[in-house]
C-alpha positions in Angstrom: 0.0 0.0 0.0 2.8 2.4 0.8 4.3 1.8 -2.7 1.1 3.1 -4.2 1.2 6.3 -2.1 4.8 6.9 -3.0 4.1 6.3 -6.7 1.2 8.8 -6.6 3.4 11.4 -4.8 6.1 10.9 -7.4 3.6 11.3 -10.3 2.1 14.5 -8.9 5.4 16.0 -7.7 5.8 18.1 -10.8 2.3 19.4 -11.0 1.0 22.7 -9.7 -0.2 22.5 -6.1 -3.9 23.3 -6.5 -7.0 22.2 -4.6 -8.4 20.6 -7.7 -5.3 18.4 -8.2 -5.1 17.5 -4.5 -8.8 16.4 -4.6 -8.0 14.4 -7.8 -5.0 12.8 -6.1 -7.1 11.7 -3.1 -9.8 10.2 -5.4 -7.2 8.3 -7.4 -5.6 7.0 -4.2 -9.0 5.9 -2.9 -9.7 4.1 -6.2 -6.3 2.5 -6.4 -6.6 1.2 -2.8 -10.0 -0.2 -3.5 -8.7 -2.0 -6.6 -5.7 -3.3 -4.6 -7.9 -4.8 -1.9 -10.2 -6.3 -4.6 -7.2 -8.0 -6.3 -5.9 -9.3 -2.9 -9.3 -10.9 -2.3 -9.0 -12.6 -5.7 -5.9 -14.3 -4.5 -3.2 -12.0 -6.1 0.0 -11.5 -4.3 0.9 -8.1 -3.0 3.4 -7.4 -5.7 1.0 -8.6 -8.4 -1.8 -6.5 -7.0 0.4 -3.4 -6.9 1.7 -4.0 -10.4 -1.8 -4.3 -11.8 -3.0 -1.2 -10.0 -0.1 0.9 -11.2 -0.4 -0.3 -14.8 -4.1 0.6 -14.9 -3.4 4.0 -13.5 -2.2 5.3 -16.9 0.3 7.8 -18.0 0.5 11.1 -16.1 0.9 13.1 -19.3 -2.4 11.5 -20.7 -4.2 12.4 -17.4 -3.0 16.0 -17.4 -3.9 16.3 -21.1 -7.4 15.1 -20.5 -7.8 17.6 -17.6 -6.3 20.5 -19.6 -3.4 20.9 -17.1 -0.1 22.4 -18.1 2.4 20.2 -16.3 5.1 22.9 -16.7 3.0 25.6 -15.0 3.7 26.0 -11.3 1.1 27.8 -9.1 3.9 28.9 -6.8 7.3 30.0 -8.1 9.1 28.5 -5.1 12.9 27.9 -4.8 14.1 24.3 -4.6 15.6 23.4 -1.3 18.9 21.6 -1.6 19.9 18.6 0.5 22.7 20.7 2.3 20.2 23.4 3.2 17.6 21.0 4.5 20.0 19.1 6.8 21.6 22.4 7.9 18.2 23.5 8.9 17.5 20.3 10.9 20.9 20.6 12.6 20.2 24.3 13.5 16.7 23.4 14.9 18.2 20.6 17.0 20.9 23.0 18.3 18.3 25.7 18.9 16.1 23.3 20.8 18.9 22.3 23.0 20.0 25.8 23.9 16.5 27.1 24.3 15.5 24.1 26.5 18.6 24.4 28.6 17.9 28.1 29.0 14.4 27.5 30.2 15.8 24.8 32.6 18.3 27.3 34.0 15.6 30.0 34.5 13.4 27.7 36.4 16.3 26.2 38.3 17.3 29.7 39.3 14.0 30.2 41.1 14.4 26.7 42.6 17.9 27.7 43.9 16.5 30.9 45.5 13.9 28.9 47.3 16.3 26.2 48.3 19.0 28.5 49.7 16.4 30.7 51.5 14.9 27.6 53.2 18.4 26.1 53.9 19.7 29.2 55.7 16.3 29.8 57.5 16.1 26.3 58.8 19.7 26.3 60.0 19.8 29.8 61.4 20.5 30.0 65.2 17.5 31.2 67.0 16.2 33.0 64.0 19.4 34.9 63.2 18.2 37.5 60.7 21.7 38.0 59.2 21.9 34.3 58.4 18.5 34.4 56.7 19.4 37.5 54.8 22.6 35.9 53.6 20.6 32.9 52.3 18.3 35.2 50.4 21.2 37.3 49.0 23.0 34.2 47.8 19.8 32.8 46.3 19.1 36.0 44.4 22.7 36.2 43.1 22.5 32.6 41.9 19.1 33.1 40.3 20.2 36.2 38.4 23.4 34.6 37.2 21.5 31.6 35.9 18.9 33.8 34.2 21.7 35.9 32.6 23.3 32.7 31.2 19.9 31.6 30.0 19.3 34.9 28.2 22.6 34.4 26.4 21.5 30.9 25.3 18.2 32.3 24.0 20.0 34.9 21.9 22.5 32.4 20.5 19.6 30.0 19.8 17.8 32.7 17.8 20.9 33.7 15.9 21.3 30.0 14.8 17.9 30.2 13.0 18.2 33.7 11.5 19.6 32.5 8.2 16.6 30.2 7.6 14.0 32.9 7.7 13.6 32.6 3.9 12.0 29.2 4.5 8.9 31.1 5.7 8.4 32.3 2.1 8.0 28.7 0.9 10.1 26.1 -0.9 10.0 22.9 -2.9 11.7 19.6 -2.0 13.2 17.2 -4.6 11.4 13.9 -4.4 14.4 12.0 -3.2 15.1 14.5 -0.4 11.5 14.4 0.7 11.6 10.6 0.8 14.8 10.7 2.9 13.3 13.2 5.3 10.1 11.1 5.7 12.3 8.1 6.5 14.2 10.2 9.1 11.0 11.4 10.6 9.6 7.8 10.9 12.8 6.7 12.6 12.6 9.6 15.0 8.9 9.1 15.8 9.5 6.6 18.6 12.1 8.8 20.3 9.7 11.7 20.1 6.8 9.8 21.6 9.0 8.5 24.5 10.2 12.1 25.2 6.7 13.4 25.3 5.5 10.6 27.5 8.5 11.1 29.9 7.8 14.8 30.0 4.2 14.4 30.8 4.9 11.8 33.5 7.4 14.1 35.1 4.8 16.9 35.1 2.2 14.7 36.6 4.5 13.2 39.3 6.3 16.4 40.2 3.6 17.6 42.7 4.2 14.4 44.7 7.6 15.9 45.7 5.8 18.7 47.6 3.3 16.3 49.1 6.0 13.9 50.3 8.1 16.8 51.8 5.0 18.1 53.6 4.1 14.6 54.9 7.6 14.1 56.3 8.0 17.6 57.9 6.3 20.9 57.3 9.7 22.5 57.4 10.7 20.6 54.3 7.9 22.0 52.1 10.2 24.6 50.4 12.7 21.9 49.6 9.8 20.0 48.0 8.9 23.1 46.0 12.5 23.4 44.8 12.5 19.7 43.7 9.2 20.3 42.0 10.5 23.2 40.0 13.6 21.3 38.9 11.5 18.3 37.8 9.1 20.5 35.8 12.1 22.3 34.2 13.5 18.9 33.1 10.1 18.1 31.5 10.1 21.4 29.7 13.6 20.7 28.4 12.4 17.4 26.9 9.4 19.1 25.3 11.5 22.0 23.8 14.5 19.9 22.7 12.7 17.0 21.1 9.8 19.2 19.9 12.3 21.3 17.9 13.6 18.3 16.2 10.1 17.1 15.3 9.3 20.7 14.3 12.1 20.7 11.8 10.8 17.6 10.1 7.2 19.0 10.2 8.4 22.3 8.7 10.3 20.7 5.8 7.6 18.2 5.0 4.6 20.4 5.4 2.4 20.8 2.3 3.5 23.9 0.5 0.0 24.4 -1.0 -1.3 25.3 2.5 -2.9 28.7 1.9 -2.1 31.8 3.8 -5.7 32.0 4.8 -5.5 28.5 6.5 -2.3 29.6 8.4 -4.0 32.8 9.5 -7.0 30.8 10.7 -4.8 28.6 12.8 -3.0 31.6 14.3 -6.3 33.3 15.0 -7.7 30.3 16.8 -4.6 29.7 18.9 -4.3 33.4 19.6 -8.0 33.6 20.7 -7.4 30.7 23.1 -4.3 32.3 24.5 -6.2 35.6 25.0 -8.6 33.7 27.2 -6.3 31.2 29.0 -3.6 33.6 30.2 -5.8 36.4 31.6 -7.8 33.7 33.3 -4.6 32.2 34.8 -3.7 35.7 36.0 -7.1 36.1 37.7 -6.8 32.8 39.4 -3.3 33.7 40.6 -4.4 37.0 42.1 -7.6 35.6 43.6 -5.8 32.7 45.4 -3.1 35.1 46.5 -5.2 38.0 47.9 -8.2 36.0 49.1 -6.6 32.8 50.4 -3.0 34.1 50.9 -1.6 31.1 49.0 1.4 33.0 47.5 3.6 30.0 48.5 2.1 27.7 45.9 -0.1 29.6 43.5 2.8 30.6 41.3 2.6 27.1 39.9 -0.5 28.2 38.0 1.7 29.8 35.3 4.0 26.8 34.4 1.0 24.5 34.5 -0.9 26.8 32.2 2.1 27.0 29.8 2.3 23.2 29.7 -1.4 22.8 29.1 -1.5 25.5 26.4 1.5 24.0 24.7 -0.3 20.6 24.6 -3.4 22.2 23.2 -1.4 24.0 20.5 0.3 20.7 19.5 -2.9 18.7 19.5 -4.7 21.4 17.4 -2.0 21.3 14.7 -1.9 17.5 14.7 -5.7 17.4 14.2 -5.5 20.1 11.6 -2.9 18.2 9.6 -4.9 15.0 9.8 -8.0 16.8 8.5 -6.1 18.2 5.6 -4.6 14.8 4.7 
């Protein structure tokens, strides 16, 4: 069956990317698959069935002539992406994902370090020695800002790595052989990507148990539990960002170039509308729980949790959108 799909992709590769041809391609694929299953039921081997189906398909030139399609006309005058450019882009996305994910990890770990040092010096201060507690707070603030400064440098470097690939946003064409290689690479990476997402989600789900366990052992250990919670969530975010960037590189290179600007704007509009509701709502919940219930110690977790849930929504939406198109 995969052979038939590859054959059709190859036959239609040189034709203009129009809705009419995409609809025709889907109809042909449906008819060829139906014929394939019919031949299989008649006792034909897989190779025989595929050979008969392809032979009955006809010549692509005859088909385009019947439909009045100029094979040499391209709806989009897009540049052809070379193999070197494609793999340079995937390498840059991988590197960008690593440095961005590490930067996010350092930012969150900086907050965890501040809480940890503050709790450490407070719990070990002699009879509530204020100078000792202030020293812990000072060291924590210094450590946090140092880590954030390093993280900002990583974000800048990550962005610079991708600057030279901005022209890809204008669209491009892939040679058939390169597209096949990228699809093979994406299929090989699929298991790694799924495992990374599962691990990240599990870490997010299990991370609050660190706070619960610390509270159960001793109320004085709750801040240590919060620090461990933050580091665990930071690790999960690193997995999402790093492996998500690699998957994003394949998705970007293999996305259908005939996707209209209107469709892209529609996706951006929907995601933007959801963001416009979710984030203000998270802020309201944060302020309400802080001022009314005085839970400033834990309600900060609303924002990282919201970010994770919103990221999951965005990914699921794009996946469902692509399935609907295909």
